[in-house]
Structures are given as C-alpha cells and as structure tokens.
N, C-alpha and C positions, 0 to 999 in steps of 0.2 A: 762362882762362874764363870767364863771366859765366851764371850761368844762367838763362836767359830758360823756362822749359817750367814750364809750371802745371798743375794738374787743374782738368778741367771735367766734376763730376759723374759721376767715375771714371774719365772718358776721359782721357788725358796728350797734352797740345798740343806739341808744340815753339817753340813761341812762343805770346803771349798773342794774337796777329792776325791777326783772317782778312777776309774778305771781302763786305759784308753783301747780303741775298735780297733780287735784283732786278736788281740795278748788274753785276754781273758774270755775265750767264747759268747756265751751269753748266758754268763752267773752260773749254772748247775755246776759246768765245772770246777768251778774252784771255791764251791759252798764250805766241803767237809774242810777247806781251810780255813775260812778265815767265816763270821758275819756278817753276811750282804747288807746287814740294819744299819752297818757302822759306816758305810761308803756315802759321800755325798748322793755318786749315782752311780748307776753302772752301765756304764757304755759297750752294747751287745756290738758283735763281728759284721761283718758287710751284708747288709739282706740288698737280693737282689728280684726283680718283676719274675727271673724264672730259675731254675739253678745252674748254677756254674759251676765246673770240674775244676778247675783251677790251673793252675800247670803241671809239665812234667815234675818227677822229681829228678834230682834233688835240689830241696828249694829253700835249704836251712843251712846257713852257712858261719861260721863266727867268725870275727876280727878282733883287733884289739881294740877295745873298748866300748865294743858292743858288737852288732850281730848285721848279716844281711840277710831280707827274705825276698822271696819269690815266688809265696803260695799264690799267687794269683784271684785273690778273691776266693777262693772256693765257699762256698754255700748252701742249702739246700733249696734255697727260694723263699718268698714272703709266704706263704701260705701254709707248709711246713712249719717254719716262723711263727707263728700264727697258733700255732695247732698245739705245738710241743713247746716253745720255746715260757713264751711273754705268757701262758697258763704258773706256771715254774715260777716266775717273778711276781708274781701277784701274793704270794702270802709273804712278802719281806715289806719294810716302810721305809726304800729308797728310792728314790728314782729315778726313772727307766729311759734311755736315750740310747736310739735304733739309730744306727751308721743305713745310710742310702747308699747302694753304687747302683752304678748304670752302664750301658755302654749309648745309649741314645738319651737325647732328652727326655723322649718317651717314657721307658725306661725308668728313670725315677720319677720321673711321676704317678704314673701305674702304681708302684710300690707306694710314696707320699698318699698317694688318693685311698690306697687297702689303707694304712694305717692310720687313716685318719677314723675311722670306724674303732679302731683298739681303743679305750681309753686310758687301757693301763701304760702306755705310751704318753713322756710328761713333753719329751721335743726329740728334736727330728738331726741329726749330722749329716750332713751331703758328703761326700768323699767326692771331689770335684778334679783329685788326681786319677781318675778312669780315666783311658783313650777312646777321645771320640771317634767310634768309628764313621761319622760321616761328613767329618774333618779330613780326615787320609791320620789315623790315631794320635795327635796329639792331645794334651791332657786337657779333659775341659780346664783345669786350673791355669792351665800355661797364656790365657787369653783372656786378657781382661775384659771383653769382650764378651765371649762364653761366657765367663763367670756372671757378669749381669744378668745375659740372658738367662741361663739356665737358674740362676737363684728365682727372679721374676714368674719365672713357668712354676716352679716347684712353690714356692708362697701362693701361688694362683688357685693353688688347689691342696692347699696344707690347711690343719687344723692344727698342728702343734707349732709353739714356735720353731723357730729354724735355724739352724745354726750352718754355717760354709767352713768346711774343714779345707782350710790352704796350704797347696801345694808349695815349699821350698823353691822347688826346681825352676825359680823365675830370675829376671832381673833385680825387683826393684817388688818386693813382698807388698808393699804402700799401696801401690796399683791394682793390686789383684782386690787386695782389701776393701779398698774403695770401693771401688765395682760392684763388689757381694754388698756393700753397706749397700748402694744407691739401688742395687734390684733389689733391697726390702729385706736383707738377712738381720736375723734376730738378734743372730752372737755369732762369733769367728771360733775355728778351731785350729791350735799352729802352734810347733809346724806337725806337718806326715811328714814321709822318709825323706832323706835325702838320696838320689840316685848313686849306686855305685857298683863296684865288681871286684871280684878278687877272683885270680885265678891260683891255681891246683900244681905248683910248683913241680912237686914228684911225679906226676898226670901229664904236667905239658896241656894242662887243660882246661874252661871254667867251672870254678866249686861250683856254679849252678845249671841245671839245665838249660835257662830263658838267658847265662851270660847278664845279664847286669839286674838287681835286685833292690828296696829298700833298705838304706843303712839306719841304724838307729840301736838307742844305747848312749852311756854319758860321751862318748865323744861327739856326741852332735850336741848337747846341748849350751855350747856358749852362742852354738850359732842359731839357736831360739832363741835363747835369752832377748839374744840382739833384734828380733826380727819379730819378737810379741812386745818390745820396748819400741822399736817403729811403729809399730801397729796400733800402739796403744795411744802414741801424740797422731796416730791420721787419720785413725776413726771416734766415733761416738759410745760404738756399741760393746759389749762384753766379750771380753775375749777367753778363752781356756786355753792355758800354755803348756803345751808338752814339748818332750824331748829331752831321752836322757834322765828322766828323775829316778835317783838313787831313792833318796835321804829326803827330810822335810828340810834340811837345808837349801837345797837343790827346787824342793817346790818355792820354799820362799825365795830365790832370785824370779822365779816369776813372776808372784804374786808381787812383789814389788817393784819388778819392772812394767808392771801392771793391765794383768793378771786376775780377772776377778776368782777365776778355778783353776785347778788342773785337774791331771790327769797322768799315772800312773800306768805306762808300757812295758817295754821291754825288762824293769826290773822283776816282774811276776810271773819269769819266766827261771830265774834265779830264786827267788822268796816269794810264794804265794799268798805271804802276810804285808808284804810291802806297804801294798795300801794304805793298813791298818797302822802299820809302825810312821808311817810321813804324818797320819794324823794326830797317833801320838807326842810326834816329834813336835809339830804346830802346837800342841797344848803346851807344852814346855816349854819352849821359845817363849809365849805368848807372856806365860806365868815368869819365866828368866827377863821379861826387861818389860811386866807390866802393862802389857797390850791388853786392851776390857774388851777390846771388836777387834775381829779380822779384819774387818775393812776399812781400817784405818789404814791399813798398809800397805793396800788396792794401790800400785802405782807411785806410790811416798816417795821414787828417787825422782819424780817428774816433777815434782810440785816446789 
C-alpha cells in the first residue's frame, strides 16, 4: 500500500485531491456520479452571510482550452447552507471545506462565526477575489494590506483552520501570499480564475452579460503552476494548487511545484468523475515510479 495521505494545516486528508469551489455544488449534486468518500475533501460553493442572486444571464461562455464564468457567487446564504447541505455531507468519510465569500470584512466574519458552531466543517476557504464594496469595488485579494487585514479578522473569530484563496490578477502573487501568511493564514489556495472577456462576433456583443468573467480550464494551468511554485518558495504554509487540472499528470505538476493538495475544477463539468480519475492516476504514477509516500513528491523540483 502506498501512502496518499497528506496533512493540510493540521487536518489529515486521505489523499491530496479535492474539488474546487463553484464546480461541484456542495457535494450532493455530484454524489450520484462518484463516491464522495474517495475524495480528500469536498470544497463547497461559496457561502455568504445572506443570499446572493448572482449576475444576470448569460453567465457562462466556452473558450478555447477553457471557459469563462460570471455566475456572481450565487448562493442561498449560510443559514440555508447549514440547514440543507451540511447534514447531507455528514454521512461521508471525507473532509469538508467551506468556501466563504463576502462584500465587506464584516460579511466574511459573520459567516466564519456562524460556521464555528458546525463540527462537520473541517476547514474554511476564504475567497478574497470578491469586490470590497467599502474600497470602491477593488477585490480584497489585489491589495496586500487588505489581504493581511482580512486574514487577521477572520482568524480572530475562526475555530477551524483558515485557507486564503488568492487571486492571480495581481502583479506579484508572492506579495499577497506573504500578506496572508503574515495575517495568520493556515494555508493558501491558488489560483482563482483569471479575468477574461469574449466577444460574440455574430451578434457583435459581449458573450457574458457581465462583459468580463473568470477564465478557468487547461488554458490557465501553466500560469497556475508558475504561481504555485513561486509561492511555495516564498511562504512556509501549505498550498492547495488549482487551475486547469484535467489529469493525474496535471495534478502532479502542482505537487512537484510545491502544492500539498490539489483541487479539480472545470474538469468536473466535462467528466463528473474527473477527481476520482485523478486519484487513481496518481496511484498508478506512484506504482510506476516506486514512490511509497506522496509527501516525497511535494516541492520536489525545488530541492
């Protein structure tokens, strides 16, 4: 038996493969396609303190090598989530990571305080790509000072380990990574989507009602791997790598670059079993290369 278990901010995962927020609902939506017990963790769709309606349609557009989305973090709010989704997840032997979104520092802290009461929540992933309404709409994650401040505020009320999800739409990802670490983050997730745009040339208008959207899928993977590697060299806390993972080989790129765990996102829309296929592919790779422990591969290219 080869060891696939990893430790993420003090929380043991049976394997390093999880599903990316916003691509898997809150688990129940995909449960008829794969056994959730196989996953290292389920990462839920973003949860806010109150219901968010999201953006107007059209909200999704296909692009070469990926997709654009401008869903707008539509969600029913933390109370519905705690009453409806968490009880479903209790029946599975897998970790639960709740993604938290907000428009102000207070919004985030309200959700984090509410989830502190939920024993089934193992970790929190804080989506700081949200627009900060008190600072003119700039995303929290684009300002290192704001990153450090909101990380500290969340940590002050959190009972679970805190993962800060970093935006790639910055000049230097290591600046925001160090800021999150300085604020007390227990781990980092990167990368979130890259800002992109598509024009419908036949209709001569924007393909998305929001005009811009988040680009995900295989097209962004080289950028994501580079940012994970840079961040792994800059901080001491663990990293969850994501961005265009379709296969085990893609996931292993992130692990070799320095990620302790990985998230499968857009691939779930193409193949609902994508995450399990990645787990099985990593097992095959370890057998082929006679690797007894997955932890030996983490950051191997940096040694």
